[in-house]
N, C-alpha and C positions, 0 to 999 in steps of 0.2 A: 472456456479454454484454460489450459495450464501453460505457463510461460516460463522463460528464463529469469524473469524479474518483473518489476512494475513500471519500468521506464518505457513509456509508449513509443518513443523514437528509437531506442537502442535495443530493447529486448524483443525476443522472438517466441513464436508459438512452439510448444513441444507436444501438445496434445489438444485435439479439438473434437468436440462431440456436438452434433446437431440433431435436434428432434423436430422433424417436419410433421405438422398436424394438418391434414387435408380437410377441406370443407365437409367431407363425408364422415370425418371422425377417425379415418385411418391414420395411424402413427408410423412414421418411417424414421428409424434411428440409425445414424451413421457416426462412427467413431474412428479416429485414426491418430497415430502418433507421428510426429514430424521431427525430422532432424533439423535443429535450428541453425546449424552451421557455426554456432558459437558455443563455448562451454557453458554448462549450467552451473551456477555457483552452488557450493555445498549447502549453504543456508537455505537456498530455494528448493533443492532436492529433498531436504529434510522435511519440507512442508508437503510437497505433492508426491514424494517418493518416486520420482523419475530421475534417473541418473544418466550421465553421458553414455555409459555402456548400454543402457536400455534402448537408446534411439540411434545408435551409430549406424545401423543398417536400415533405418526408416527413411522414407522419401523426404526430400526437402520440400518446402512449401511451393517452390517453383514447379515441382513435378505434379503437385495435386491442386494447384491454384484453379485451373479451369474446371476441374471436377467439383471443387467447393463452390465456385461461382455458379456453376450450372445447378447445383443442388439448392442454392439459395435464390435462384432467379425467380422474380415475381413474388417473393415471400415477404410478409411483414416480419418484424424481428422482436423477440422478447428474450429477456435475460435478467440476471441479477447484477446490477451495477454496470450494465452493458453500455450505457451512455458515456460514462467516464472512462471505461477501460476496454471492454471487449470490442466494440465497434471501431474505436480509434486504432487499436492494435491490428485488427483484421484489415482495416483500410490501408495501414502502412505496409503490411505484408503484400497486399494486392498491388499497391503502387510500385513496389520493388520489382514486380514482374510485369509492369505496364498494363495492369487491369484496373480500370476505373470503377471502384465499388460505390455505386451511386445509391444513396438512401433517400433521395428527394421525394419519391412517390411511394415510400413505404411508411407504414405505421410502426412506431417504435414504442414498446412497452417495457418499462424498467420495474421489475418486481421489487427491487430495493427501494425505489422511491415510493411505491405503494405502501410498503412496510413502514417507512419513516413518516409518511403523511398520515397514515391511519393509526399508527401506534406512536404517538408523540413522545419525543425524548426530552421534554421540558421538565423542570423541577416539579411543577404541579402534577404532571403525569406520573413521574417517578414516585411522588408522595402518595398518590392514589394507588399505584401498583403495589408498593412495598408496605405502606401503612394502612391502606384500605380506608382512607377518609379524605375529604376535600381539604385543600390547603387554604386556610383563611388568611386574608391580607397578603396574598402573593405579591411579590415585587417590593415588599418592604424589607429592609435589610435584616431586621430582627427575625421576622417570620421565616424568611428564606434560610437564615443561618440555623435556626432551631430545627427547621424541617430537614435540612441537609444532615444534621447530626442524627435525627430520628431515622432517616433513610439508611445511614451508615450502620446504625445498630441493627436495623431490620435485615440488612444485607449480611451482616456477620452471622445472624441467626439462621437465615434462609440457606446460605451457601457453606455453612460450617463443614459439612461432610461431602461437598460436591467437588469432584475432581475435574481437571482439565488436562488435555494432552499438549505438551510443549512442542515447539518445532523440531526438537531432537528426539521426539517420541517418548518422552518421560511423562509419567503421571504425577501431577502435583495437586495439592489442595491449597490454592493461593489465597482464598478469602478466609482469614482467621484473625483473631484478636492479637495481631502481631504486626507492629508498624513496619518492620523490614520486609515482611512478606507482602504487605499491601503496597508498599513503595515499589517493590520489584514488579508487581502485577499491573500497577496503574501508571507508573511514571516512565515516559519515553526517555531513554538515556541520551539526551542531546548535549552537545558542548555549549550551546547557548540557549537562552530561554525561548526564543522564537522558532526554534527548530530549523534554522538555516544551516546549521553545522551539526552533523551526526558523528557518531563513532562507528567505525567499521569493525568487523570481528577481530581485527588485530589491535584494536584500541586506538587507531589513528583518527584524527579529526578529518572528516571528508565533507565536501560541499553537498548540500541537499537541494541545489537549484542550478539552473543555467547549463551552459555548455560543458562545465567541469563537474557535473553531478557525479557523486560517488568517487571522485578523485581526491587524494589527500591534499589538504590545504597547503601543507609545507612544500609538497612537490610542485604545486603551481607557483607558489611564491618564489621558489628557487629558479624555475624556468622563466617566469614572467614577472619581474619585480613591479612592473607598472600596474599589474592587476590589483595589487594591494592598494595602490593610490586610487584606482577606479572605485574599489569597494568603499574606501573612506569618504569619497565624494557622493556615493550612491545613497539611495533612500532606504537605508537599513537601520534597525534599532540601534541606539547607542550601546546597549549591552552586547549586541552582536559584533559591533565594530571593536569593542574592547577585547573580545575574544580573538578576533582577527589580529589585533595588535599584539596580544600576548603570544600568539603562535608565531607571528613575524619576528618578534624579539627573541623568542626561544631559538628559532632557526638561525637567526643572525649570530647569537652567542655561540651556537654549535659550530657554525662556519668559522667564526673568529678563532675558536679554540683549535680547530683543525688546522687552520693556517699558521 
């Protein structure tokens, strides 16, 4: 599926493709675009190349829900990361139109989990992949540190002239012996170290959890001052609370100056 975003509760399907493989080996492919009834954020459209204009005349999920349900009836389900995303999103869409999408008696196969289980993403596996030799004394600080540096050097060599396409469809060569490029490629630009507060495209700090996810922190503090108190009493890292406090004080100073 392609969706308006990655929030399972709020985001909607904009395109769905289903490949049914019959016991005989016959393959039946069905694809359709869906009008999500909510705007598609530009940053999402830049990834899947589906814009509001493209789906304005497409049917809503309510119009095709019974068709989709019938196509999947009695089928086991396979997909990439479908356990964490596709199935929950699809179930939400069905429930909005009062269809109970039951997976109780279906087998679920997640290709992503097969990949991660069979192609381990541990330091030892990375060392074998990039350096082509076993990691001796794994889990000792010194061996792991030296191995990590060896892996980085091997990555710089392997990916020196390998390009990637950015969400805004630009071609870049991000893996180079350049600290700023590597920082941009590997570091998620979060306002706090635990990733509870992100920056939106406008550069505003937004919540990355809970009922206010993707909403600017300052906006919520202005509407509901008690929410800040709840956060301070909550089970959040001290560094995250420090960032919340900095935002709170900044908004307070701004309001004081305006007054």
